[in-house]
C-alpha positions in Angstrom: 117.7 206.1 103.1 114.3 204.8 102.1 111.6 204.2 104.7 108.5 202.3 103.7 105.5 203.7 105.6 103.5 200.6 105.2 105.7 199.1 107.9 103.6 201.3 110.3 100.4 199.9 108.7 98.3 200.5 105.6 95.8 202.7 107.5 97.7 205.6 109.0 95.3 207.4 111.2 95.3 209.3 114.6 97.7 211.6 116.2 98.7 209.1 118.8 99.7 206.5 116.2 101.6 209.2 114.2 103.6 210.2 117.3 104.4 206.6 118.0 105.5 205.9 114.5 107.7 209.1 114.6 109.3 207.9 117.9 109.9 204.4 116.4 111.6 206.0 113.4 114.2 208.0 115.4 116.6 205.1 116.0 116.8 204.5 112.2 117.5 208.1 111.5 120.8 208.1 113.4 122.3 206.1 110.5 121.3 208.9 108.0 124.4 210.9 106.9 124.3 214.7 106.6 124.3 214.5 102.8 121.9 211.7 102.4 118.2 212.2 101.4 115.4 210.7 103.5 112.9 209.0 101.2 109.4 208.2 102.5 107.7 205.6 100.3 103.9 205.6 100.5 103.4 202.4 98.4 100.9 200.1 100.1 99.4 202.9 102.2 95.6 202.9 101.8 94.5 205.6 104.2 96.7 208.5 105.3 95.0 211.0 107.7 96.0 214.6 108.3 96.4 214.0 112.0 98.8 211.1 111.5 100.7 213.0 108.8 101.0 216.1 111.0 102.5 214.1 113.9 104.9 212.1 111.6 105.7 214.3 108.6 105.7 217.9 110.0 108.7 217.3 112.3 110.6 215.5 109.5 109.9 218.4 107.1 111.3 220.9 109.7 114.3 218.7 110.4 115.2 217.6 106.9 113.7 220.2 104.6 114.6 219.6 101.0 116.4 216.4 101.9 112.9 214.8 102.6 111.6 213.2 99.4 108.1 211.6 99.3 107.6 208.8 96.7 104.6 206.8 95.5 102.2 209.5 96.5 99.5 209.0 93.8 96.9 207.4 96.2 94.1 209.9 96.5 94.1 209.8 100.3 97.9 210.4 100.4 97.7 213.1 97.8 94.9 215.0 99.6 96.6 214.8 103.0 99.9 216.0 101.6 98.3 219.0 99.9 96.5 219.9 103.1 99.6 219.6 105.3 101.6 221.7 102.8 99.0 224.5 103.0 98.7 224.3 106.8 102.5 224.3 107.4 103.3 226.6 104.4 106.0 224.2 103.5 106.7 222.4 100.2 107.8 218.8 100.0 109.5 217.0 97.1 107.4 214.3 95.5 
């Protein structure tokens, strides 16, 4: 299953907005099978803050682990935030 993060906006900032986006995603995740990967596509995202990412990505990393795949992560804002979150959470993501 592929989720396009730009549907939550092109400027992904604030913990509150990250929590709301995570809550909105939950209904879609019920359709994800046990063997299916969850792909998060960052195309179109301009700004990606650590606070938004922590609220949205950290629970997904814990829940899906290696089944979580991040794509189109070359934007400098996205790249820097992902590196920071990986260090803070001591978790690796596939991208």
